[in-house]
C-alpha positions in Angstrom: 15.8 3.7 -23.4 13.4 6.1 -21.9 15.0 8.3 -19.0 13.8 7.3 -15.6 10.9 8.7 -13.5 12.0 11.1 -11.2 10.9 10.8 -7.7 10.8 13.4 -5.1 10.4 12.1 -1.7 8.4 14.5 0.6 8.2 12.9 4.6 9.5 14.0 8.2 10.9 11.1 8.7 14.3 10.3 7.3 14.6 6.7 8.2 11.5 5.9 6.0 12.4 8.1 3.3 15.7 6.3 3.2 14.0 3.2 2.8 11.8 4.3 0.1 14.7 5.7 -1.6 16.2 2.7 -1.7 13.0 0.8 -3.1 12.9 3.5 -5.9 16.6 3.2 -6.8 17.0 -0.4 -7.3 14.7 -0.5 -10.4 16.4 0.8 -13.9 13.4 2.9 -14.9 13.0 5.4 -11.3 15.1 7.5 -9.5 15.2 9.7 -6.4 16.2 13.4 -7.3 15.2 15.0 -4.3 14.1 14.6 -0.7 12.3 17.1 1.9 11.6 16.6 5.1 8.4 19.1 5.4 5.8 20.8 2.7 7.8 24.2 3.3 10.9 22.5 2.2 9.2 20.4 -0.3 7.6 23.6 -2.2 11.1 25.6 -2.2 12.8 22.2 -3.5 9.9 21.6 -6.3 10.2 25.4 -7.3 13.6 24.6 -8.7 13.6 21.0 -9.7 12.0 19.2 -12.2 10.4 15.9 -11.2 7.7 13.4 -12.3 6.5 12.1 -9.3 6.0 12.9 -5.7 5.4 10.9 -2.9 4.1 13.0 -0.2 3.1 12.2 3.3 -0.2 14.1 4.6 1.0 14.9 8.3 3.8 16.8 8.6 5.4 19.8 10.7 4.9 23.2 9.5 2.9 22.6 6.7 0.5 19.4 5.9 1.1 17.3 2.5 -2.4 18.3 1.9 -1.6 22.1 1.8 1.8 21.7 -0.3 -0.1 19.4 -2.8 -2.8 22.4 -2.9 0.2 24.7 -3.6 1.9 22.4 -6.1 -1.2 23.0 -8.1 -1.8 26.5 -8.4 -2.3 27.9 -11.4 1.3 29.9 -11.1 3.3 26.5 -10.3 1.6 25.1 -12.9 2.4 27.1 -15.5 6.0 27.5 -14.6 6.4 23.7 -15.3 7.9 22.4 -18.1 6.3 18.8 -17.6 3.7 17.7 -15.9 3.5 17.0 -12.2 1.8 14.1 -10.2 1.1 13.4 -6.6 0.8 10.3 -4.7 0.1 11.0 -0.8 1.1 8.9 1.5 -1.2 8.2 5.2 -1.6 5.4 7.7 -5.1 5.3 7.1 -7.3 3.6 4.7 -9.9 6.2 3.4 -8.5 9.2 5.3 -10.0 12.7 5.1 -6.5 14.1 4.5 -6.1 11.6 1.6 -9.3 12.8 0.3 -8.6 16.6 0.3 -5.3 15.8 -1.4 -6.4 14.4 -4.1 -9.5 17.0 -4.9 -6.5 19.5 -4.8 -4.9 17.5 -7.6 -2.7 14.1 -6.1 -3.5 11.3 -8.2 -4.2 9.1 -5.4 -2.9 7.6 -2.1 -0.7 4.8 -0.7 -0.7 3.6 2.2 2.9 4.1 4.4 3.2 -0.1 4.8 2.2 -0.9 1.4 5.0 -3.2 -0.2 8.1 -2.0 -2.1 6.8 -3.9 -5.1 3.3 -2.2 -5.2 4.7 1.4 -4.5 6.9 1.4 -7.4 4.2 0.1 -9.4 1.9 3.0 -8.2 4.7 5.5 -9.2 4.5 4.2 -12.8 1.0 4.0 -13.1 0.6 7.7 -11.8 3.1 9.0 -14.3 1.2 7.5 -17.2 -1.8 9.2 -16.0 -3.8 6.7 -13.9 -4.9 6.9 -10.1 -3.6 4.2 -7.5 -6.1 3.3 -6.1 -9.5 1.1 -6.8 -12.5 3.5 -7.9 -14.8 2.2 -5.2 -12.5 3.8 -2.7 -11.8 7.0 -4.9 -15.9 7.0 -4.9 -15.9 6.6 -0.7 -13.5 9.3 -0.4 -15.1 11.8 -2.5 -18.5 11.3 -1.7 -20.3 14.7 0.1 -23.6 15.0 1.6 -23.5 18.9 0.1 -25.1 19.6 -3.2 -22.8 19.8 -5.9 -22.7 22.9 -7.9 -23.6 23.5 -11.1 -21.7 21.9 -14.0 -19.4 24.2 -15.7 -20.7 25.1 -19.5 -17.9 23.0 -21.0 -19.7 19.6 -19.9 -22.1 20.8 -22.9 -19.7 20.9 -25.4 -19.2 17.3 -25.0 -20.6 15.0 -28.2 -22.9 12.1 -27.0 -20.3 9.6 -27.6 -17.5 12.0 -25.4 -20.6 12.0 -22.6 -20.9 8.3 -22.4 -17.5 8.0 -22.2 -17.1 10.7 -19.4 -19.7 9.1 -17.4 -18.1 5.4 -17.6 -14.7 6.9 -17.2 -16.3 8.8 -13.7 -17.1 5.6 -12.5 -13.5 4.2 -12.7 -13.8 2.0 -15.6 -10.8 1.2 -17.5 -10.7 1.6 -21.6 -11.2 -1.9 -22.2 -13.9 -2.2 -19.8 -15.5 1.7 -21.5 -14.9 -0.1 -25.0 -17.0 -3.1 -23.9 -19.7 -0.8 -22.4 -19.9 1.2 -25.3 -19.2 -1.5 -28.3 -16.1 0.6 -29.2 -11.9 0.0 -29.8 -9.5 0.5 -27.0 -8.3 3.2 -29.5 -11.1 5.1 -30.3 -12.2 5.0 -26.2 -8.7 7.0 -25.7 -9.3 9.2 -28.6 -12.4 10.4 -27.1 -11.2 10.4 -23.3 -8.1 12.5 -24.8 -10.9 14.9 -26.0 -12.9 14.8 -23.1 -10.2 15.9 -20.6 -9.1 18.6 -23.5 -12.8 20.1 -23.4 -13.3 20.3 -19.8 -9.6 21.2 -18.9 -8.7 18.3 -16.8 -5.6 16.7 -16.8 -5.7 12.9 -16.3 -8.8 10.3 -15.3 -8.2 11.3 -11.4 -8.8 15.0 -12.3 -12.0 13.9 -14.0 -13.5 11.8 -11.4 -13.0 14.6 -9.2 -14.7 16.9 -11.2 -17.6 14.2 -12.3 -18.3 13.7 -8.1 -17.7 17.6 -7.3 -20.4 18.5 -10.2 -23.1 15.5 -9.2 -22.1 14.5 -12.5 -20.6 10.6 -11.4 -23.7 8.5 -11.8 -23.8 8.5 -15.6 -24.9 5.0 -17.3 -22.5 4.3 -19.6 -24.6 1.4 -21.4 -27.3 4.0 -22.3 -25.5 5.8 -25.1 -25.7 4.7 -28.4 
């Protein structure tokens, strides 16, 4: 049996943390390995603790969850980490501007604080597996910006025609199965191409891919156009 997913809870409300911790500890494949009440405490805790998923409140005293997320994914901290770290931000508002900022800094999505315990635990598992925890439409709405995007980096030009088609499809939020249907590929082939895309672009997961595509104005590709 694989080791349980290690979760850290960061929220300034002890009662809320206690409720979330109880829901997580009731699952055989999840465990709470630490708790913090502020962003400052979270950084200090995670600098000395190996964890898999952080549930991060976006609004806290001393340091917001957005700033804590930015610092958690800094190159220096990422280099010191033995295993990948995922962050889910917690908010009371749908399509929250703070949630958008946290996702751009590296969070894998957001959850409303009144979500059900079952959905929260499922979200932790999904994020640990490299998937986002919000619908493609919501992610697109969060990342939409009026400003002119910066030019795409040169690494985009290293993608093969097929990899670019997979990139375009993934950027719209399609699942591997949906990409396979659109491009007439097997799901395993899609996974292989997606892994190559992430490696060439230096991206951690599908969420970063979507953020990258929107940041550089590459999210409007037509997956069915490539052969």
